[in-house]
PDB file of N, CA, C, O and CB in Angstrom:
ATOM      1  N   MET A   1       0.815  -1.186   0.000  1.00  0.00           N
ATOM      2  CA  MET A   1       0.000   0.000   0.000  1.00  0.00           C
ATOM      3  C   MET A   1       0.868   1.262   0.000  1.00  0.00           C
ATOM      4  O   MET A   1       0.573   2.221  -0.714  1.00  0.00           O
ATOM      5  CB  MET A   1      -0.932  -0.009   1.199  1.00  0.00           C
ATOM      6  N   SER A   2       1.920   1.259   0.789  1.00  0.00           N
ATOM      7  CA  SER A   2       2.762   2.451   0.843  1.00  0.00           C
ATOM      8  C   SER A   2       3.374   2.744  -0.514  1.00  0.00           C
ATOM      9  O   SER A   2       3.562   3.908  -0.867  1.00  0.00           O
ATOM     10  CB  SER A   2       3.862   2.285   1.890  1.00  0.00           C
ATOM     11  N   GLU A   3       3.689   1.705  -1.284  1.00  0.00           N
ATOM     12  CA  GLU A   3       4.261   1.925  -2.604  1.00  0.00           C
ATOM     13  C   GLU A   3       3.260   2.644  -3.499  1.00  0.00           C
ATOM     14  O   GLU A   3       3.646   3.479  -4.318  1.00  0.00           O
ATOM     15  CB  GLU A   3       4.690   0.593  -3.237  1.00  0.00           C
ATOM     16  N   ILE A   4       1.976   2.326  -3.350  1.00  0.00           N
ATOM     17  CA  ILE A   4       0.928   2.993  -4.126  1.00  0.00           C
ATOM     18  C   ILE A   4       0.886   4.471  -3.754  1.00  0.00           C
ATOM     19  O   ILE A   4       0.801   5.337  -4.625  1.00  0.00           O
ATOM     20  CB  ILE A   4      -0.456   2.327  -3.883  1.00  0.00           C
ATOM     21  N   LEU A   5       0.946   4.752  -2.454  1.00  0.00           N
ATOM     22  CA  LEU A   5       0.917   6.143  -2.000  1.00  0.00           C
ATOM     23  C   LEU A   5       2.116   6.919  -2.522  1.00  0.00           C
ATOM     24  O   LEU A   5       1.990   8.088  -2.887  1.00  0.00           O
ATOM     25  CB  LEU A   5       0.882   6.206  -0.475  1.00  0.00           C
ATOM     26  N   VAL A   6       3.270   6.279  -2.560  1.00  0.00           N
ATOM     27  CA  VAL A   6       4.481   6.932  -3.074  1.00  0.00           C
ATOM     28  C   VAL A   6       4.325   7.194  -4.569  1.00  0.00           C
ATOM     29  O   VAL A   6       4.592   8.300  -5.039  1.00  0.00           O
ATOM     30  CB  VAL A   6       5.745   6.059  -2.803  1.00  0.00           C
ATOM     31  N   LEU A   7       3.897   6.189  -5.310  1.00  0.00           N
ATOM     32  CA  LEU A   7       3.764   6.332  -6.758  1.00  0.00           C
ATOM     33  C   LEU A   7       2.748   7.409  -7.126  1.00  0.00           C
ATOM     34  O   LEU A   7       2.921   8.100  -8.130  1.00  0.00           O
ATOM     35  CB  LEU A   7       3.358   5.002  -7.382  1.00  0.00           C
ATOM     36  N   GLN A   8       1.710   7.557  -6.340  1.00  0.00           N
ATOM     37  CA  GLN A   8       0.690   8.558  -6.632  1.00  0.00           C
ATOM     38  C   GLN A   8       1.060   9.929  -6.071  1.00  0.00           C
ATOM     39  O   GLN A   8       0.312  10.891  -6.248  1.00  0.00           O
ATOM     40  CB  GLN A   8      -0.650   8.114  -6.071  1.00  0.00           C
ATOM     41  N   GLY A   9       2.189  10.025  -5.407  1.00  0.00           N
ATOM     42  CA  GLY A   9       2.650  11.302  -4.882  1.00  0.00           C
ATOM     43  C   GLY A   9       1.862  11.784  -3.681  1.00  0.00           C
ATOM     44  O   GLY A   9       1.825  12.984  -3.410  1.00  0.00           O
ATOM     45  N   ILE A  10       1.237  10.879  -2.963  1.00  0.00           N
ATOM     46  CA  ILE A  10       0.427  11.241  -1.802  1.00  0.00           C
ATOM     47  C   ILE A  10       1.298  11.447  -0.570  1.00  0.00           C
ATOM     48  O   ILE A  10       1.014  12.312   0.258  1.00  0.00           O
ATOM     49  CB  ILE A  10      -0.626  10.165  -1.528  1.00  0.00           C
ATOM     50  N   LEU A  11       2.355  10.656  -0.448  1.00  0.00           N
ATOM     51  CA  LEU A  11       3.242  10.797   0.702  1.00  0.00           C
ATOM     52  C   LEU A  11       4.232  11.926   0.483  1.00  0.00           C
ATOM     53  O   LEU A  11       4.683  12.173  -0.636  1.00  0.00           O
ATOM     54  CB  LEU A  11       3.987   9.490   0.972  1.00  0.00           C
ATOM     55  N   SER A  12       4.553  12.590   1.546  1.00  0.00           N
ATOM     56  CA  SER A  12       5.558  13.643   1.502  1.00  0.00           C
ATOM     57  C   SER A  12       6.911  13.038   1.108  1.00  0.00           C
ATOM     58  O   SER A  12       7.201  11.885   1.427  1.00  0.00           O
ATOM     59  CB  SER A  12       5.654  14.371   2.874  1.00  0.00           C
ATOM     60  N   ASP A  13       7.725  13.822   0.419  1.00  0.00           N
ATOM     61  CA  ASP A  13       9.061  13.356   0.014  1.00  0.00           C
ATOM     62  C   ASP A  13       9.952  13.071   1.211  1.00  0.00           C
ATOM     63  O   ASP A  13      10.895  12.286   1.116  1.00  0.00           O
ATOM     64  CB  ASP A  13       9.732  14.389  -0.884  1.00  0.00           C
ATOM     65  N   SER A  14       9.655  13.706   2.335  1.00  0.00           N
ATOM     66  CA  SER A  14      10.496  13.527   3.518  1.00  0.00           C
ATOM     67  C   SER A  14      10.169  12.253   4.295  1.00  0.00           C
ATOM     68  O   SER A  14      10.836  11.945   5.282  1.00  0.00           O
ATOM     69  CB  SER A  14      10.354  14.720   4.428  1.00  0.00           C
ATOM     70  N   ILE A  15       9.151  11.510   3.861  1.00  0.00           N
ATOM     71  CA  ILE A  15       8.737  10.295   4.561  1.00  0.00           C
ATOM     72  C   ILE A  15       9.689   9.156   4.242  1.00  0.00           C
ATOM     73  O   ILE A  15       9.989   8.895   3.077  1.00  0.00           O
ATOM     74  CB  ILE A  15       7.298   9.909   4.182  1.00  0.00           C
ATOM     75  N   ASN A  16      10.159   8.485   5.273  1.00  0.00           N
ATOM     76  CA  ASN A  16      10.951   7.266   5.129  1.00  0.00           C
ATOM     77  C   ASN A  16       9.956   6.116   5.069  1.00  0.00           C
ATOM     78  O   ASN A  16       9.437   5.686   6.099  1.00  0.00           O
ATOM     79  CB  ASN A  16      11.993   7.083   6.319  1.00  0.00           C
ATOM     80  N   VAL A  17       9.690   5.622   3.877  1.00  0.00           N
ATOM     81  CA  VAL A  17       8.622   4.640   3.663  1.00  0.00           C
ATOM     82  C   VAL A  17       8.850   3.369   4.476  1.00  0.00           C
ATOM     83  O   VAL A  17       7.920   2.868   5.108  1.00  0.00           O
ATOM     84  CB  VAL A  17       8.515   4.292   2.180  1.00  0.00           C
ATOM     85  N   GLN A  18      10.053   2.850   4.469  1.00  0.00           N
ATOM     86  CA  GLN A  18      10.308   1.610   5.206  1.00  0.00           C
ATOM     87  C   GLN A  18      10.097   1.806   6.706  1.00  0.00           C
ATOM     88  O   GLN A  18       9.564   0.924   7.380  1.00  0.00           O
ATOM     89  CB  GLN A  18      11.737   1.113   4.938  1.00  0.00           C
ATOM     90  N   LEU A  19      10.506   2.943   7.220  1.00  0.00           N
ATOM     91  CA  LEU A  19      10.302   3.238   8.631  1.00  0.00           C
ATOM     92  C   LEU A  19       8.814   3.397   8.941  1.00  0.00           C
ATOM     93  O   LEU A  19       8.346   2.945   9.986  1.00  0.00           O
ATOM     94  CB  LEU A  19      11.068   4.506   9.028  1.00  0.00           C
ATOM     95  N   GLU A  20       8.081   4.025   8.052  1.00  0.00           N
ATOM     96  CA  GLU A  20       6.644   4.183   8.248  1.00  0.00           C
ATOM     97  C   GLU A  20       5.916   2.843   8.212  1.00  0.00           C
ATOM     98  O   GLU A  20       4.938   2.650   8.934  1.00  0.00           O
ATOM     99  CB  GLU A  20       6.072   5.111   7.189  1.00  0.00           C
ATOM    100  N   ILE A  21       6.376   1.933   7.391  1.00  0.00           N
ATOM    101  CA  ILE A  21       5.783   0.590   7.358  1.00  0.00           C
ATOM    102  C   ILE A  21       5.968  -0.080   8.716  1.00  0.00           C
ATOM    103  O   ILE A  21       5.035  -0.683   9.246  1.00  0.00           O
ATOM    104  CB  ILE A  21       6.422  -0.275   6.229  1.00  0.00           C
ATOM    105  N   SER A  22       7.164   0.025   9.273  1.00  0.00           N
ATOM    106  CA  SER A  22       7.432  -0.552  10.598  1.00  0.00           C
ATOM    107  C   SER A  22       6.611   0.141  11.673  1.00  0.00           C
ATOM    108  O   SER A  22       6.073  -0.508  12.570  1.00  0.00           O
ATOM    109  CB  SER A  22       8.924  -0.453  10.938  1.00  0.00           C
ATOM    110  N   ARG A  23       6.519   1.459  11.579  1.00  0.00           N
ATOM    111  CA  ARG A  23       5.779   2.220  12.587  1.00  0.00           C
ATOM    112  C   ARG A  23       4.292   1.881  12.550  1.00  0.00           C
ATOM    113  O   ARG A  23       3.668   1.721  13.599  1.00  0.00           O
ATOM    114  CB  ARG A  23       5.979   3.726  12.374  1.00  0.00           C
ATOM    115  N   LEU A  24       3.725   1.772  11.363  1.00  0.00           N
ATOM    116  CA  LEU A  24       2.305   1.433  11.248  1.00  0.00           C
ATOM    117  C   LEU A  24       2.049   0.022  11.760  1.00  0.00           C
ATOM    118  O   LEU A  24       1.040  -0.229  12.419  1.00  0.00           O
ATOM    119  CB  LEU A  24       1.833   1.563   9.790  1.00  0.00           C
ATOM    120  N   SER A  25       2.949  -0.887  11.461  1.00  0.00           N
ATOM    121  CA  SER A  25       2.813  -2.259  11.949  1.00  0.00           C
ATOM    122  C   SER A  25       2.837  -2.293  13.474  1.00  0.00           C
ATOM    123  O   SER A  25       2.020  -2.972  14.096  1.00  0.00           O
ATOM    124  CB  SER A  25       3.933  -3.149  11.379  1.00  0.00           C
ATOM    125  N   ALA A  26       3.764  -1.566  14.069  1.00  0.00           N
ATOM    126  CA  ALA A  26       3.844  -1.518  15.536  1.00  0.00           C
ATOM    127  C   ALA A  26       2.606  -0.868  16.131  1.00  0.00           C
ATOM    128  O   ALA A  26       2.102  -1.316  17.161  1.00  0.00           O
ATOM    129  CB  ALA A  26       5.098  -0.757  15.982  1.00  0.00           C
ATOM    130  N   LEU A  27       2.115   0.179  15.494  1.00  0.00           N
ATOM    131  CA  LEU A  27       0.905   0.846  15.961  1.00  0.00           C
ATOM    132  C   LEU A  27      -0.285  -0.110  15.945  1.00  0.00           C
ATOM    133  O   LEU A  27      -1.032  -0.200  16.919  1.00  0.00           O
ATOM    134  CB  LEU A  27       0.605   2.078  15.099  1.00  0.00           C
ATOM    135  N   ILE A  28      -0.451  -0.815  14.843  1.00  0.00           N
ATOM    136  CA  ILE A  28      -1.577  -1.748  14.724  1.00  0.00           C
ATOM    137  C   ILE A  28      -1.442  -2.887  15.721  1.00  0.00           C
ATOM    138  O   ILE A  28      -2.426  -3.275  16.351  1.00  0.00           O
ATOM    139  CB  ILE A  28      -1.669  -2.306  13.296  1.00  0.00           C
ATOM    140  N   ASP A  29      -0.238  -3.430  15.874  1.00  0.00           N
ATOM    141  CA  ASP A  29      -0.021  -4.492  16.863  1.00  0.00           C
ATOM    142  C   ASP A  29      -0.381  -4.021  18.266  1.00  0.00           C
ATOM    143  O   ASP A  29      -1.069  -4.720  19.010  1.00  0.00           O
ATOM    144  CB  ASP A  29       1.437  -4.966  16.828  1.00  0.00           C
ATOM    145  N   GLY A  30       0.089  -2.837  18.618  1.00  0.00           N
ATOM    146  CA  GLY A  30      -0.200  -2.292  19.941  1.00  0.00           C
ATOM    147  C   GLY A  30      -1.681  -2.046  20.144  1.00  0.00           C
ATOM    148  O   GLY A  30      -2.226  -2.366  21.201  1.00  0.00           O
ATOM    149  N   LEU A  31      -2.334  -1.482  19.149  1.00  0.00           N
ATOM    150  CA  LEU A  31      -3.774  -1.248  19.255  1.00  0.00           C
ATOM    151  C   LEU A  31      -4.544  -2.554  19.396  1.00  0.00           C
ATOM    152  O   LEU A  31      -5.527  -2.628  20.132  1.00  0.00           O
ATOM    153  CB  LEU A  31      -4.276  -0.479  18.039  1.00  0.00           C
ATOM    154  N   PHE A  32      -4.094  -3.574  18.691  1.00  0.00           N
ATOM    155  CA  PHE A  32      -4.731  -4.885  18.779  1.00  0.00           C
ATOM    156  C   PHE A  32      -4.677  -5.418  20.209  1.00  0.00           C
ATOM    157  O   PHE A  32      -5.682  -5.888  20.742  1.00  0.00           O
ATOM    158  CB  PHE A  32      -4.056  -5.875  17.817  1.00  0.00           C
ATOM    159  N   ILE A  33      -3.513  -5.342  20.819  1.00  0.00           N
ATOM    160  CA  ILE A  33      -3.348  -5.813  22.197  1.00  0.00           C
ATOM    161  C   ILE A  33      -4.209  -4.997  23.149  1.00  0.00           C
ATOM    162  O   ILE A  33      -4.896  -5.554  24.006  1.00  0.00           O
ATOM    163  CB  ILE A  33      -1.873  -5.739  22.624  1.00  0.00           C
ATOM    164  N   HIS A  34      -4.173  -3.674  22.999  1.00  0.00           N
ATOM    165  CA  HIS A  34      -4.987  -2.816  23.866  1.00  0.00           C
ATOM    166  C   HIS A  34      -6.472  -3.089  23.685  1.00  0.00           C
ATOM    167  O   HIS A  34      -7.221  -3.111  24.662  1.00  0.00           O
ATOM    168  CB  HIS A  34      -4.693  -1.344  23.584  1.00  0.00           C
ATOM    169  N   ALA A  35      -6.904  -3.296  22.453  1.00  0.00           N
ATOM    170  CA  ALA A  35      -8.320  -3.575  22.191  1.00  0.00           C
ATOM    171  C   ALA A  35      -8.747  -4.893  22.829  1.00  0.00           C
ATOM    172  O   ALA A  35      -9.881  -5.027  23.290  1.00  0.00           O
ATOM    173  CB  ALA A  35      -8.589  -3.613  20.679  1.00  0.00           C
ATOM    174  N   LEU A  36      -7.842  -5.858  22.854  1.00  0.00           N
ATOM    175  CA  LEU A  36      -8.151  -7.137  23.507  1.00  0.00           C
ATOM    176  C   LEU A  36      -8.215  -6.994  25.025  1.00  0.00           C
ATOM    177  O   LEU A  36      -9.098  -7.551  25.677  1.00  0.00           O
ATOM    178  CB  LEU A  36      -7.104  -8.191  23.130  1.00  0.00           C
ATOM    179  N   LEU A  37      -7.271  -6.241  25.574  1.00  0.00           N
ATOM    180  CA  LEU A  37      -7.192  -6.103  27.024  1.00  0.00           C
ATOM    181  C   LEU A  37      -8.141  -5.051  27.586  1.00  0.00           C
ATOM    182  O   LEU A  37      -8.624  -5.198  28.709  1.00  0.00           O
ATOM    183  CB  LEU A  37      -5.791  -5.767  27.420  1.00  0.00           C
ATOM    184  N   ARG A  38      -8.411  -4.010  26.839  1.00  0.00           N
ATOM    185  CA  ARG A  38      -9.242  -2.896  27.310  1.00  0.00           C
ATOM    186  C   ARG A  38     -10.280  -2.490  26.266  1.00  0.00           C
ATOM    187  O   ARG A  38     -10.244  -1.366  25.767  1.00  0.00           O
ATOM    188  CB  ARG A  38      -8.363  -1.692  27.666  1.00  0.00           C
ATOM    189  N   PRO A  39     -11.198  -3.389  25.931  1.00  0.00           N
ATOM    190  CA  PRO A  39     -12.188  -3.044  24.904  1.00  0.00           C
ATOM    191  C   PRO A  39     -13.085  -1.873  25.311  1.00  0.00           C
ATOM    192  O   PRO A  39     -13.702  -1.232  24.461  1.00  0.00           O
ATOM    193  CB  PRO A  39     -13.048  -4.253  24.597  1.00  0.00           C
ATOM    194  N   ASP A  40     -13.151  -1.599  26.622  1.00  0.00           N
ATOM    195  CA  ASP A  40     -13.937  -0.450  27.083  1.00  0.00           C
ATOM    196  C   ASP A  40     -13.279   0.881  26.698  1.00  0.00           C
ATOM    197  O   ASP A  40     -13.961   1.894  26.543  1.00  0.00           O
ATOM    198  CB  ASP A  40     -14.125  -0.517  28.603  1.00  0.00           C
ATOM    199  N   VAL A  41     -11.968   0.871  26.548  1.00  0.00           N
ATOM    200  CA  VAL A  41     -11.231   2.074  26.174  1.00  0.00           C
ATOM    201  C   VAL A  41     -10.929   2.078  24.674  1.00  0.00           C
ATOM    202  O   VAL A  41     -11.060   3.109  24.016  1.00  0.00           O
ATOM    203  CB  VAL A  41      -9.923   2.178  26.983  1.00  0.00           C
ATOM    204  N   TYR A  42     -10.529   0.931  24.140  1.00  0.00           N
ATOM    205  CA  TYR A  42     -10.128   0.815  22.740  1.00  0.00           C
ATOM    206  C   TYR A  42     -11.198   0.080  21.945  1.00  0.00           C
ATOM    207  O   TYR A  42     -11.029  -1.074  21.549  1.00  0.00           O
ATOM    208  CB  TYR A  42      -8.774   0.087  22.618  1.00  0.00           C
ATOM    209  N   SER A  43     -12.296   0.777  21.726  1.00  0.00           N
ATOM    210  CA  SER A  43     -13.396   0.241  20.917  1.00  0.00           C
ATOM    211  C   SER A  43     -12.947   0.185  19.455  1.00  0.00           C
ATOM    212  O   SER A  43     -11.950   0.810  19.094  1.00  0.00           O
ATOM    213  CB  SER A  43     -14.693   1.116  21.072  1.00  0.00           C
ATOM    214  N   PRO A  44     -13.663  -0.550  18.618  1.00  0.00           N
ATOM    215  CA  PRO A  44     -13.317  -0.555  17.192  1.00  0.00           C
ATOM    216  C   PRO A  44     -13.299   0.857  16.593  1.00  0.00           C
ATOM    217  O   PRO A  44     -12.476   1.163  15.730  1.00  0.00           O
ATOM    218  CB  PRO A  44     -14.304  -1.427  16.421  1.00  0.00           C
ATOM    219  N   GLU A  45     -14.200   1.697  17.054  1.00  0.00           N
ATOM    220  CA  GLU A  45     -14.234   3.074  16.552  1.00  0.00           C
ATOM    221  C   GLU A  45     -12.980   3.843  16.960  1.00  0.00           C
ATOM    222  O   GLU A  45     -12.424   4.601  16.165  1.00  0.00           O
ATOM    223  CB  GLU A  45     -15.485   3.798  17.067  1.00  0.00           C
ATOM    224  N   LYS A  46     -12.542   3.647  18.192  1.00  0.00           N
ATOM    225  CA  LYS A  46     -11.336   4.319  18.688  1.00  0.00           C
ATOM    226  C   LYS A  46     -10.100   3.839  17.924  1.00  0.00           C
ATOM    227  O   LYS A  46      -9.243   4.643  17.558  1.00  0.00           O
ATOM    228  CB  LYS A  46     -11.159   4.066  20.204  1.00  0.00           C
ATOM    229  N   VAL A  47     -10.011   2.545  17.689  1.00  0.00           N
ATOM    230  CA  VAL A  47      -8.887   1.983  16.938  1.00  0.00           C
ATOM    231  C   VAL A  47      -8.854   2.593  15.536  1.00  0.00           C
ATOM    232  O   VAL A  47      -7.798   3.008  15.058  1.00  0.00           O
ATOM    233  CB  VAL A  47      -8.993   0.429  16.859  1.00  0.00           C
ATOM    234  N   LYS A  48     -10.005   2.643  14.888  1.00  0.00           N
ATOM    235  CA  LYS A  48     -10.086   3.231  13.549  1.00  0.00           C
ATOM    236  C   LYS A  48      -9.680   4.700  13.582  1.00  0.00           C
ATOM    237  O   LYS A  48      -8.969   5.168  12.693  1.00  0.00           O
ATOM    238  CB  LYS A  48     -11.510   3.086  12.978  1.00  0.00           C
ATOM    239  N   GLU A  49     -10.127   5.427  14.600  1.00  0.00           N
ATOM    240  CA  GLU A  49      -9.782   6.840  14.736  1.00  0.00           C
ATOM    241  C   GLU A  49      -8.266   7.032  14.844  1.00  0.00           C
ATOM    242  O   GLU A  49      -7.703   7.918  14.201  1.00  0.00           O
ATOM    243  CB  GLU A  49     -10.479   7.440  15.966  1.00  0.00           C
ATOM    244  N   VAL A  50      -7.614   6.208  15.651  1.00  0.00           N
ATOM    245  CA  VAL A  50      -6.160   6.325  15.843  1.00  0.00           C
ATOM    246  C   VAL A  50      -5.418   6.008  14.550  1.00  0.00           C
ATOM    247  O   VAL A  50      -4.488   6.724  14.179  1.00  0.00           O
ATOM    248  CB  VAL A  50      -5.683   5.383  16.971  1.00  0.00           C
ATOM    249  N   ILE A  51      -5.817   4.952  13.868  1.00  0.00           N
ATOM    250  CA  ILE A  51      -5.154   4.576  12.619  1.00  0.00           C
ATOM    251  C   ILE A  51      -5.362   5.659  11.555  1.00  0.00           C
ATOM    252  O   ILE A  51      -4.417   6.032  10.861  1.00  0.00           O
ATOM    253  CB  ILE A  51      -5.684   3.215  12.111  1.00  0.00           C
ATOM    254  N   CYS A  52      -6.573   6.156  11.426  1.00  0.00           N
ATOM    255  CA  CYS A  52      -6.845   7.217  10.447  1.00  0.00           C
ATOM    256  C   CYS A  52      -6.036   8.472  10.755  1.00  0.00           C
ATOM    257  O   CYS A  52      -5.502   9.112   9.849  1.00  0.00           O
ATOM    258  CB  CYS A  52      -8.343   7.554  10.425  1.00  0.00           C
ATOM    259  N   TYR A  53      -5.950   8.819  12.030  1.00  0.00           N
ATOM    260  CA  TYR A  53      -5.169   9.991  12.417  1.00  0.00           C
ATOM    261  C   TYR A  53      -3.703   9.806  12.027  1.00  0.00           C
ATOM    262  O   TYR A  53      -3.074  10.711  11.477  1.00  0.00           O
ATOM    263  CB  TYR A  53      -5.293  10.247  13.934  1.00  0.00           C
ATOM    264  N   HIS A  54      -3.181   8.641  12.317  1.00  0.00           N
ATOM    265  CA  HIS A  54      -1.779   8.368  11.972  1.00  0.00           C
ATOM    266  C   HIS A  54      -1.566   8.522  10.465  1.00  0.00           C
ATOM    267  O   HIS A  54      -0.621   9.185  10.037  1.00  0.00           O
ATOM    268  CB  HIS A  54      -1.368   6.942  12.431  1.00  0.00           C
ATOM    269  N   LEU A  55      -2.432   7.916   9.667  1.00  0.00           N
ATOM    270  CA  LEU A  55      -2.276   7.990   8.219  1.00  0.00           C
ATOM    271  C   LEU A  55      -2.414   9.418   7.710  1.00  0.00           C
ATOM    272  O   LEU A  55      -1.706   9.820   6.787  1.00  0.00           O
ATOM    273  CB  LEU A  55      -3.296   7.099   7.537  1.00  0.00           C
ATOM    274  N   GLU A  56      -3.316  10.182   8.304  1.00  0.00           N
ATOM    275  CA  GLU A  56      -3.486  11.576   7.898  1.00  0.00           C
ATOM    276  C   GLU A  56      -2.241  12.412   8.186  1.00  0.00           C
ATOM    277  O   GLU A  56      -1.969  13.385   7.483  1.00  0.00           O
ATOM    278  CB  GLU A  56      -4.687  12.182   8.607  1.00  0.00           C
ATOM    279  N   THR A  57      -1.490  12.036   9.211  1.00  0.00           N
ATOM    280  CA  THR A  57      -0.290  12.822   9.540  1.00  0.00           C
ATOM    281  C   THR A  57       0.864  12.597   8.574  1.00  0.00           C
ATOM    282  O   THR A  57       1.804  13.391   8.544  1.00  0.00           O
ATOM    283  CB  THR A  57       0.167  12.493  10.934  1.00  0.00           C
ATOM    284  N   ILE A  58       0.811  11.538   7.791  1.00  0.00           N
ATOM    285  CA  ILE A  58       1.928  11.276   6.878  1.00  0.00           C
ATOM    286  C   ILE A  58       1.586  11.596   5.429  1.00  0.00           C
ATOM    287  O   ILE A  58       2.435  11.448   4.550  1.00  0.00           O
ATOM    288  CB  ILE A  58       2.354   9.829   6.986  1.00  0.00           C
ATOM    289  N   ILE A  59       0.353  12.034   5.165  1.00  0.00           N
ATOM    290  CA  ILE A  59       0.021  12.392   3.774  1.00  0.00           C
ATOM    291  C   ILE A  59      -0.221  13.884   3.653  1.00  0.00           C
ATOM    292  O   ILE A  59      -0.512  14.376   2.563  1.00  0.00           O
ATOM    293  CB  ILE A  59      -1.222  11.616   3.287  1.00  0.00           C
TER     294      ILE A  59
END
C-alpha cells in the first residue's frame, strides 16, 4: 500500500517509507493488544480513529 501512495505522490518526500511501514505495523499491533485487554477504552471506533489519524499525519 505504501508503494501505491508513493507512486501517486500522496506521501511527503520527507517520509521514510520503510520506517513508516514498521511504525504502522507496531501501531496496529499495539492497538490490537490494547483492544483485547481494554475493549472499554479501545473500541473498534477508537482503533479506527487512531489509525486514520496516523495515516493523515503522513500524507
